[in-house]
C-alpha positions as CSV (number, residue, x, y, z in Angstrom):
1,M,-11.8,10.6,-14.0
2,T,-10.2,13.9,-14.7
3,T,-8.3,15.7,-11.9
4,D,-7.9,19.5,-11.7
5,A,-4.5,19.0,-13.5
6,G,-6.3,17.4,-16.5
7,K,-5.0,13.9,-16.0
8,V,-7.4,11.3,-17.1
9,L,-7.4,8.3,-14.7
10,P,-8.8,4.8,-15.7
11,I,-11.5,4.7,-13.2
12,P,-14.0,2.0,-14.6
13,V,-17.7,2.6,-14.7
14,V,-19.2,-0.3,-12.6
15,A,-23.1,-1.0,-12.7
16,N,-24.9,-0.2,-9.4
17,G,-25.3,-3.3,-7.4
18,E,-22.5,-5.3,-9.3
19,R,-21.1,-8.0,-7.0
20,G,-23.6,-6.9,-4.3
21,A,-21.9,-3.6,-3.8
22,T,-23.9,-0.3,-3.4
23,L,-23.0,2.5,-5.8
24,S,-21.2,4.5,-3.1
25,E,-19.1,1.3,-2.3
26,T,-18.2,0.9,-5.8
27,V,-17.0,4.7,-6.1
28,Q,-15.1,4.2,-2.8
29,K,-13.4,1.0,-3.9
30,A,-12.4,2.5,-7.3
31,L,-10.9,5.7,-5.7
32,E,-9.1,3.5,-3.0
33,N,-7.5,1.4,-5.8
34,A,-6.5,4.6,-7.7
35,I,-4.9,6.1,-4.5
36,F,-3.1,2.9,-3.6
37,S,-1.9,2.3,-7.2
38,G,-0.5,6.0,-7.3
39,E,-2.9,7.0,-10.1
40,L,-4.2,9.6,-7.6
41,A,-1.2,11.2,-6.0
42,P,-1.2,12.8,-2.4
43,G,-2.7,16.4,-2.6
44,E,-4.6,15.8,-5.9
45,R,-8.1,17.3,-6.1
46,L,-11.1,15.1,-6.6
47,D,-13.9,16.6,-8.7
48,E,-17.3,15.6,-7.2
49,S,-19.3,16.4,-10.3
50,E,-16.7,14.6,-12.7
51,I,-16.7,11.3,-10.5
52,A,-20.5,11.5,-10.4
53,S,-20.7,11.7,-14.1
54,R,-18.2,9.0,-14.7
55,F,-20.1,6.5,-12.6
56,Q,-23.4,7.8,-14.0
57,A,-24.6,8.6,-10.4
58,S,-26.0,11.4,-8.5
59,R,-23.6,13.3,-6.1
60,T,-25.1,11.5,-3.0
61,P,-23.3,8.2,-3.4
62,V,-20.0,10.1,-4.3
63,R,-20.3,12.2,-1.2
64,E,-21.0,8.9,0.9
65,A,-17.7,7.4,-0.6
66,F,-15.7,10.7,0.2
67,K,-17.0,10.4,3.8
68,A,-15.9,6.7,3.9
69,L,-12.5,7.5,2.4
70,E,-12.1,10.5,5.0
71,A,-12.8,8.0,7.7
72,L,-9.9,5.8,6.5
73,G,-7.6,8.8,6.4
74,L,-7.3,8.5,2.5
75,V,-8.8,11.9,1.7
76,E,-9.3,15.4,3.3
77,I,-12.5,17.2,3.1
78,R,-12.3,20.9,3.5
79,Q,-15.3,23.2,3.2
80,R,-13.8,25.7,0.8
81,Q,-11.1,23.7,-0.7
82,G,-13.1,20.6,-1.7
83,V,-11.8,17.0,-1.5
84,T,-8.1,16.2,-1.9
85,V,-6.1,12.9,-1.6
86,A,-4.6,13.0,1.9
87,T,-1.0,14.0,2.3
88,L,1.0,12.8,5.4
89,S,3.4,14.9,7.2
90,L,6.9,13.8,7.3
91,P,6.9,13.0,11.1
92,V,3.7,11.1,10.8
93,L,4.9,9.2,7.7
94,I,8.1,8.2,9.4
95,E,6.2,7.1,12.4
96,M,3.9,5.0,10.2
97,F,6.9,3.2,8.6
98,H,8.4,2.4,11.9
99,V,5.0,0.9,13.1
100,M,4.6,-0.8,9.8
101,A,8.0,-2.7,10.5
102,A,6.9,-3.7,14.0
103,L,3.6,-5.0,12.8
104,E,5.1,-7.0,9.7
105,G,7.8,-8.3,12.2
106,L,4.9,-9.7,14.4
107,C,3.4,-11.3,11.4
108,A,6.6,-12.9,10.5
109,R,7.0,-14.2,14.1
110,F,3.6,-15.8,14.0
111,A,4.2,-17.2,10.5
112,A,7.4,-18.8,11.7
113,R,5.3,-20.8,14.3
114,R,2.0,-21.1,12.3
115,A,2.6,-21.1,8.6
116,T,1.5,-24.2,6.8
117,S,3.6,-26.0,4.1
118,A,1.4,-24.6,1.5
119,Q,1.7,-21.0,2.7
120,K,5.6,-21.4,2.7
121,Q,5.7,-22.7,-0.6
122,A,3.4,-19.8,-1.8
123,L,5.9,-17.4,-0.5
124,V,8.8,-19.3,-2.3
125,K,6.8,-19.2,-5.5
126,T,6.2,-15.4,-5.3
127,H,9.8,-14.8,-4.4
128,A,10.8,-16.6,-7.7
129,E,8.4,-14.3,-9.6
130,L,10.1,-11.2,-8.0
131,A,13.3,-12.5,-9.2
132,A,12.0,-12.6,-12.8
133,A,10.5,-9.1,-12.5
134,L,13.9,-7.8,-11.4
135,A,15.7,-9.6,-14.2
136,A,13.3,-7.8,-16.6
137,D,13.9,-4.5,-14.7
138,D,10.1,-4.2,-14.5
139,S,9.5,-2.0,-11.5
140,V,5.8,-1.9,-11.9
141,R,5.5,-5.6,-11.9
142,F,8.0,-5.9,-9.1
143,Y,5.9,-3.7,-7.0
144,E,2.8,-5.7,-7.6
145,I,4.5,-9.0,-6.9
146,N,6.0,-7.4,-3.8
147,Q,2.6,-6.7,-2.5
148,Q,1.5,-10.1,-3.1
149,F,4.5,-11.5,-1.1
150,H,3.6,-9.3,1.9
151,D,-0.1,-10.2,1.7
152,Q,0.9,-13.8,1.7
153,L,3.1,-13.3,4.8
154,Y,0.2,-11.6,6.6
155,D,-1.9,-14.7,5.7
156,A,0.9,-17.0,6.8
157,S,0.7,-15.5,10.3
158,N,-2.7,-17.1,10.7
159,T,-4.0,-14.3,12.8
160,S,-7.1,-12.3,12.3
161,W,-6.8,-8.7,13.9
162,L,-3.1,-8.4,13.5
163,A,-3.2,-9.3,9.8
164,E,-6.0,-6.9,9.1
165,Q,-4.2,-4.1,10.9
166,T,-0.9,-4.7,9.2
167,R,-2.7,-4.8,5.8
168,N,-4.7,-1.6,6.6
169,L,-1.5,0.3,7.5
170,R,0.3,-0.9,4.5
171,K,-2.5,0.3,2.3
172,R,-2.5,3.6,4.1
173,V,1.2,4.3,3.2
174,A,1.0,2.5,-0.3
175,P,1.2,5.8,-2.1
176,Y,4.6,6.4,-0.5
177,R,6.0,3.0,-0.6
178,R,6.2,3.3,-4.4
179,Y,9.0,5.8,-3.9
180,V,11.0,3.2,-1.7
181,T,10.7,0.6,-4.6
182,K,12.0,3.2,-7.2
183,Q,15.2,4.0,-5.2
184,P,18.3,2.7,-7.0
185,G,19.2,-0.7,-6.0
186,R,16.1,-1.1,-3.8
187,M,14.6,-4.0,-5.9
188,A,17.8,-5.9,-5.8
189,A,18.1,-5.4,-2.1
190,T,14.7,-6.9,-1.6
191,M,15.6,-10.3,-2.8
192,P,18.1,-11.2,0.0
193,E,15.9,-9.5,2.6
194,H,12.8,-11.7,1.5
195,Q,15.0,-14.8,1.4
196,R,15.9,-14.1,5.0
197,I,12.3,-14.2,6.0
198,I,11.7,-17.4,4.1
199,D,14.6,-19.1,5.5
200,A,13.6,-18.2,9.1
201,L,10.0,-19.4,8.4
202,H,11.4,-22.7,7.2
203,A,13.5,-22.9,10.1
204,A,10.5,-22.1,12.5
205,D,12.8,-19.5,14.0
206,A,10.3,-16.9,15.3
207,Q,12.8,-14.4,16.4
208,A,15.0,-14.5,13.2
209,A,11.7,-14.1,11.3
210,Y,10.9,-11.0,13.3
211,D,14.2,-9.5,12.9
212,A,14.3,-10.2,9.1
213,A,10.8,-8.5,8.5
214,V,11.5,-5.5,10.7
215,D,14.9,-4.8,9.0
216,H,13.3,-5.3,5.5
217,V,10.6,-2.8,6.1
218,N,12.4,-0.2,8.4
219,L,13.9,2.9,6.6
220,L,17.0,4.1,8.6
221,G,20.1,6.3,7.9
222,D,20.8,6.8,4.2
223,D,17.8,4.9,3.1
224,M,15.5,7.2,5.0
225,V,17.2,10.4,3.5
226,D,17.0,9.1,0.1
227,F,13.3,8.1,0.5
228,I,12.5,11.6,1.8
229,S,14.4,13.4,-0.9
230,A,12.4,11.3,-3.6
231,I,9.0,12.4,-2.6
232,P,7.8,15.6,-4.4
233,G,6.6,18.3,-2.0
234,I,7.3,16.5,1.1
235,A,9.4,19.2,2.6
236,S,6.4,21.6,2.5
237,S,4.5,19.1,4.7
238,A,7.3,18.3,7.2
239,A,6.1,20.7,9.7
């Protein structure tokens, strides 16, 4: 796919009906992945005809995909300006991060009470993989493994609705979370924060697990200021 800035994105052509998905669902999923990975940045324009051509489709399934993405809050559809990747205002973004921290805290609280031995071991293994990515100074790999750690924490909560809502909100702020990972020293700071969560789970200490997860996700003080300053154009959307 080519954006209005001329950047070519690796959106794969997937045959209609593959794995039981409709073509509109296939387009939607591909665009979701591009948004979550940062390949499509907030504010970027999506060209309907270009996407249709890329997927060898008519415009109808592309428009259906756009509507589904709009319902998820991932794109904005404006009559004269077309379709763009959604941009969050600064107040909303900060609020979402605070809610994200509370939800992750709840997941950790339940995980301390409900996680199986296998689920705890999976978190330990992923934590070790994070350490290897940190040692290699591989921020892209670190980000990917970090996502896996949090997904495993949600699963370890052994909840249904809570895990789903937490995962959905994390996906929604994913384009911005990358700026957190890129902050100097942030990857190194993640390691002891994750270890606190793991230790609390092994101790079956629900309150300690909640506190550790909330502290890990919350952006406060200088961390919040640094995060805001790192996002291109965020000041213009702060109103």
